[in-house]
C-alpha positions as CSV (number, residue, x, y, z in Angstrom):
1,M,75.5,-19.1,283.6
2,T,73.0,-20.1,285.7
3,A,69.1,-20.4,286.3
4,F,69.4,-21.5,289.9
5,P,70.9,-19.1,292.9
6,N,74.3,-21.1,294.0
7,T,74.8,-23.4,291.4
8,A,76.9,-22.4,288.9
9,Q,80.0,-24.0,287.8
10,P,82.8,-25.3,290.1
11,D,86.6,-25.0,289.6
12,R,87.2,-28.4,288.1
13,D,90.0,-28.4,291.1
14,W,87.8,-28.8,293.9
15,W,84.7,-30.8,292.3
16,S,87.4,-33.5,291.3
17,A,88.7,-33.6,295.0
18,L,85.1,-33.4,295.8
19,W,84.0,-36.4,293.7
20,P,87.4,-38.1,293.1
21,D,85.6,-41.2,291.5
22,P,81.3,-40.3,290.4
23,E,81.4,-43.6,288.5
24,N,81.2,-45.5,291.4
25,T,79.4,-42.7,293.0
26,L,77.1,-43.3,290.3
27,E,76.9,-46.8,290.5
28,T,75.9,-46.3,294.3
29,L,73.2,-45.3,293.4
30,G,71.9,-47.5,290.5
31,I,72.4,-45.9,288.0
32,G,74.0,-48.8,286.0
33,G,70.5,-50.5,286.3
34,C,68.7,-47.3,283.9
35,D,69.0,-47.8,280.4
36,S,68.4,-44.2,279.6
37,L,68.9,-40.9,281.5
38,V,69.1,-37.1,281.5
39,D,72.0,-35.6,283.3
40,I,69.5,-31.6,284.7
41,C,72.2,-29.4,284.6
42,C,75.0,-30.8,283.4
43,G,77.1,-28.7,283.4
44,D,80.8,-29.8,281.9
45,G,80.3,-33.3,282.5
46,L,81.0,-34.5,285.5
47,F,78.3,-37.3,286.0
48,T,77.1,-37.5,282.5
49,I,80.0,-39.0,281.5
50,S,80.2,-41.5,283.6
51,A,76.6,-41.9,283.3
52,A,78.2,-43.1,279.8
53,D,80.1,-45.8,280.8
54,L,77.0,-47.5,282.7
55,V,73.6,-47.1,281.1
56,S,73.3,-49.4,278.4
57,G,70.6,-47.2,276.2
58,P,71.1,-42.7,276.1
59,V,72.0,-40.0,278.0
60,Y,71.1,-36.2,277.6
61,G,73.0,-33.9,279.6
62,V,71.1,-30.6,279.7
63,D,72.6,-27.3,280.4
64,L,71.2,-23.6,280.2
65,D,75.5,-22.8,279.5
66,G,76.9,-23.9,275.9
67,D,80.5,-22.9,276.9
68,L,79.8,-25.8,279.8
69,L,78.2,-28.5,277.5
70,S,80.5,-27.1,274.4
71,A,83.1,-28.3,277.3
72,L,81.1,-31.9,277.5
73,D,81.0,-31.9,273.7
74,A,85.1,-32.4,273.8
75,R,85.5,-35.1,275.7
76,A,81.9,-36.7,275.3
77,E,83.0,-38.8,272.2
78,D,79.4,-38.2,271.1
79,R,78.5,-40.8,273.4
80,I,75.8,-38.1,275.1
81,E,73.3,-35.5,273.8
82,T,74.1,-32.3,274.9
83,I,70.9,-30.2,274.8
84,E,71.3,-26.0,275.9
85,G,67.6,-24.7,277.5
86,N,66.0,-23.8,280.6
87,A,65.6,-27.0,282.8
88,M,62.1,-25.5,283.5
89,A,61.4,-26.4,279.6
90,L,62.5,-30.4,280.0
91,P,59.6,-31.6,278.8
92,D,60.0,-29.8,275.3
93,L,63.6,-30.1,275.3
94,L,63.3,-34.3,275.4
95,S,61.9,-36.0,272.5
96,E,61.1,-39.1,274.7
97,P,61.0,-40.7,277.9
98,V,63.8,-41.5,279.8
99,A,64.5,-44.0,282.5
100,C,66.7,-42.1,284.7
101,A,67.0,-38.4,286.2
102,L,69.6,-37.1,287.7
103,L,70.2,-33.9,289.6
104,A,73.0,-33.2,291.6
105,N,73.9,-30.0,294.1
106,T,71.1,-27.6,292.4
107,L,68.0,-28.3,294.2
108,H,68.3,-26.2,296.6
109,G,69.2,-23.3,294.2
110,V,65.7,-23.9,292.8
111,P,62.8,-21.5,293.6
112,E,60.1,-23.7,292.8
113,K,61.4,-26.5,293.3
114,T,57.9,-28.4,293.1
115,L,56.9,-27.6,289.7
116,L,60.9,-28.0,288.6
117,A,60.2,-31.4,289.7
118,E,56.7,-32.1,287.9
119,K,58.5,-30.9,284.6
120,I,61.3,-34.6,285.5
121,A,58.2,-36.3,286.2
122,A,56.5,-35.7,282.7
123,V,60.5,-36.8,281.1
124,L,60.2,-39.9,283.1
125,E,58.8,-43.4,281.9
126,P,55.9,-44.6,284.6
127,G,58.2,-46.5,287.7
128,G,61.2,-44.1,286.5
129,R,63.7,-43.3,288.9
130,F,65.1,-39.6,290.2
131,V,68.0,-39.3,292.2
132,V,68.7,-36.0,294.0
133,V,72.2,-35.0,295.2
134,N,72.1,-32.6,297.9
135,W,74.6,-30.7,299.5
136,V,73.8,-31.7,303.5
137,D,71.9,-29.5,305.5
138,A,75.0,-27.8,307.6
139,A,77.0,-24.5,307.3
140,P,79.9,-24.1,304.9
141,E,82.8,-24.5,307.4
142,K,81.8,-27.4,308.1
143,T,81.9,-28.4,304.6
144,L,85.9,-28.1,303.4
145,V,87.1,-29.0,300.1
146,L,91.0,-28.5,299.9
147,G,91.1,-26.6,302.8
148,K,88.5,-24.0,301.9
149,P,84.2,-23.5,303.1
150,R,82.6,-25.1,300.2
151,G,78.7,-25.1,298.8
152,P,75.7,-23.2,299.2
153,P,74.8,-20.9,301.8
154,A,73.5,-23.3,305.0
155,E,70.4,-21.0,304.7
156,L,69.4,-22.4,301.1
157,R,70.3,-26.1,302.4
158,M,68.0,-28.7,302.3
159,T,67.4,-31.9,305.4
160,P,66.3,-34.8,303.1
161,E,62.8,-34.4,304.4
162,E,63.2,-31.2,303.0
163,T,63.2,-32.7,299.7
164,I,61.2,-35.4,300.3
165,G,58.7,-32.8,300.9
166,S,59.4,-31.0,297.7
167,V,59.8,-34.0,295.2
168,E,56.6,-36.6,296.5
169,P,54.2,-34.2,295.4
170,A,55.1,-33.9,291.9
171,G,54.2,-37.7,291.5
172,F,57.1,-39.0,292.8
173,A,58.2,-41.3,296.2
174,A,61.0,-41.5,297.6
175,R,62.4,-45.5,298.1
176,E,66.1,-44.9,299.7
177,T,68.4,-42.0,301.2
178,L,72.2,-42.0,300.8
179,S,74.6,-41.0,302.1
180,V,77.3,-40.8,299.4
181,S,80.1,-38.3,300.3
182,P,81.0,-36.5,303.7
183,H,80.0,-33.3,302.4
184,H,76.4,-35.1,300.3
185,Y,73.0,-37.4,300.6
186,A,71.1,-39.1,297.8
187,V,67.4,-39.5,297.5
188,I,66.3,-41.8,295.2
189,F,62.6,-41.4,294.1
190,E,60.3,-43.7,292.2
191,R,58.0,-42.1,289.4
192,A,54.4,-43.1,290.0
193,T,52.3,-44.0,287.4
194,A,49.9,-41.3,287.0
195,I,51.5,-38.1,287.7
196,P,50.0,-34.7,288.4
197,E,49.6,-32.4,285.4
198,S,52.7,-31.1,284.7
199,R,52.1,-26.8,284.6
């Protein structure tokens, strides 16, 4: 189950081939400096579990699919609080602000990207970090995993500039853009002290 087009949880074999060392990826993104984190549209927790090894405080995994969250619960050993719900309702799902938010392999499929960013801003502490991981803007035949084209259709893929243009109006400033795999980049945003009122 997914709320956003072309963002379903992939098969574990090629997902692990694509991200063989998720903890190192999160270290590169500065997640180790966070004292709390929400992994939005977390699926079965490939990044969430690694985040729990790095983050000093609470880690939340939010997803609409209860079966994927059950799989995460079974592997997380009570280190992660899983929350079933739509990311567009994020302010109603979290009971307290967090220092960091992670959204991986999802923004391309969100119809109202700035609105989702507003919901994320509403649950972040002032100065909090929002990390977006996106597929590179290339045709799927250029992003091969285990010998097959992977990732969303070319028309859904976003350049870093498009990602920044979708997120900054929600009360963020882009601080850094990084290459995090042969097929992905990440943009690290900082939440402003004052943000637009979430719709």
